[in-house]
Every structure is written in C-alpha cells, then in structure tokens.
C-alpha positions in Angstrom: 179.3 -94.9 65.6 180.7 -94.7 61.7 181.4 -97.6 59.7 183.9 -98.4 58.4 183.4 -100.5 55.0 185.6 -101.9 52.3 184.7 -102.6 48.4 186.8 -104.9 46.6 188.8 -103.1 43.6 187.3 -103.9 40.6 189.3 -104.8 37.3 190.0 -101.9 34.9 190.4 -103.8 31.6 189.7 -107.2 30.3 193.2 -108.2 30.9 193.5 -107.1 34.7 191.5 -108.8 37.5 192.7 -107.6 40.9 194.3 -110.3 43.4 193.7 -113.0 41.2 195.8 -112.7 38.3 199.7 -111.3 38.6 200.0 -108.1 37.1 201.7 -107.5 33.9 203.5 -104.8 32.2 200.8 -102.5 30.4 197.7 -103.4 32.2 195.3 -100.7 32.5 195.7 -99.3 36.2 194.1 -96.6 37.8 196.8 -93.3 37.8 198.6 -92.9 41.1 196.7 -89.5 41.8 193.6 -91.7 42.1 195.0 -93.9 44.6 196.1 -91.1 46.6 193.2 -89.7 46.5 191.7 -92.8 48.2 194.0 -93.0 50.7 193.1 -89.4 52.0 189.6 -90.3 51.7 190.1 -93.5 53.7 192.2 -91.4 56.1 189.3 -89.1 56.8 187.0 -91.9 57.3 189.3 -93.5 59.9 189.6 -90.3 62.0 186.2 -90.1 62.0 185.6 -93.5 63.0 188.3 -93.5 65.7 186.7 -90.1 66.8 183.4 -91.6 67.6 184.9 -94.9 69.6 184.7 -94.7 73.1 187.4 -96.3 75.5 184.5 -99.0 76.9 184.3 -100.1 73.1 188.4 -100.4 72.8 188.2 -102.9 75.9 185.0 -104.8 74.7 186.1 -108.4 73.9 184.6 -109.1 70.5 182.9 -112.6 69.3 185.5 -115.8 69.1 185.8 -116.3 65.6 187.6 -119.5 66.1 191.1 -117.5 66.9 190.3 -116.8 70.0 188.3 -114.2 71.7 190.2 -110.8 71.4 189.7 -107.3 72.2 188.2 -104.6 70.1 191.6 -102.9 70.2 193.5 -106.2 70.0 192.0 -106.9 66.5 192.5 -103.0 65.5 196.2 -103.6 66.6 196.6 -106.7 64.5 195.1 -105.3 61.8 197.5 -102.5 61.6 200.7 -105.1 62.2 199.1 -106.9 59.5 199.2 -103.6 57.0 202.3 -102.8 57.9 204.8 -104.4 55.7 202.6 -103.6 52.7 203.6 -99.6 53.7 207.3 -100.9 53.4 207.0 -102.6 50.3 205.2 -99.3 48.7 207.9 -97.3 50.3 210.8 -99.5 48.4 208.6 -99.5 45.2 208.3 -95.4 45.4 212.5 -95.5 45.9 212.7 -97.8 43.0 211.3 -95.4 40.6 212.7 -92.3 42.0 210.0 -91.1 44.1 210.3 -89.5 47.7 209.7 -91.7 50.4 207.3 -90.2 53.1 
C-alpha cells in the first residue's frame, strides 16, 4: 500500500516562517506555479494511495487516539471535511486577484 507523507514547508527567507508568523507584504514566497505543481504531485500520490486500499481497509477501526476509535474511512472523511474550508478560502483569494475559480 502507498504511504502518504507530509513535509512541513520551509521558510524561504529569514523573515518568513510558515505557520508561526503572519505573512507580511513582500515576503519571499514560492511562485504560484510551484504551488500548482505540488498540488498535481500530491493529487497523483493520493490517487495511487487510494487505488491500493481495499474495501476491508476502509472499514478497519483505527487505534483510539483519545478522540474515540474511528474507522479508516471515518478518519479520511474527517480530514477531507477539515480541509474543505481552506479550498473555499483559496477560491475567494483567486477571485480577489482576478483569477478564474475552478
């Protein structure tokens, strides 16, 4: 089965520290084309990972982490639900700068 991993983004300048300091105008961010490439790469990784998961695995109950025992599918649904507002925020930002919203 494929494994999905996550690497915390690195700051690109001495003044920007992702997730700890609010962004300021002029910070040295990666170009939007790099972000788009990363989304495509992660999408392919997710497709491969899901293709390798059996129906039985989706129903497997994961170890209780203090929030209650949940199935693999329940945890996956929660994470998708959690990330959905971020997609809405990105769409609002795209509209604001005159880009098409998918």
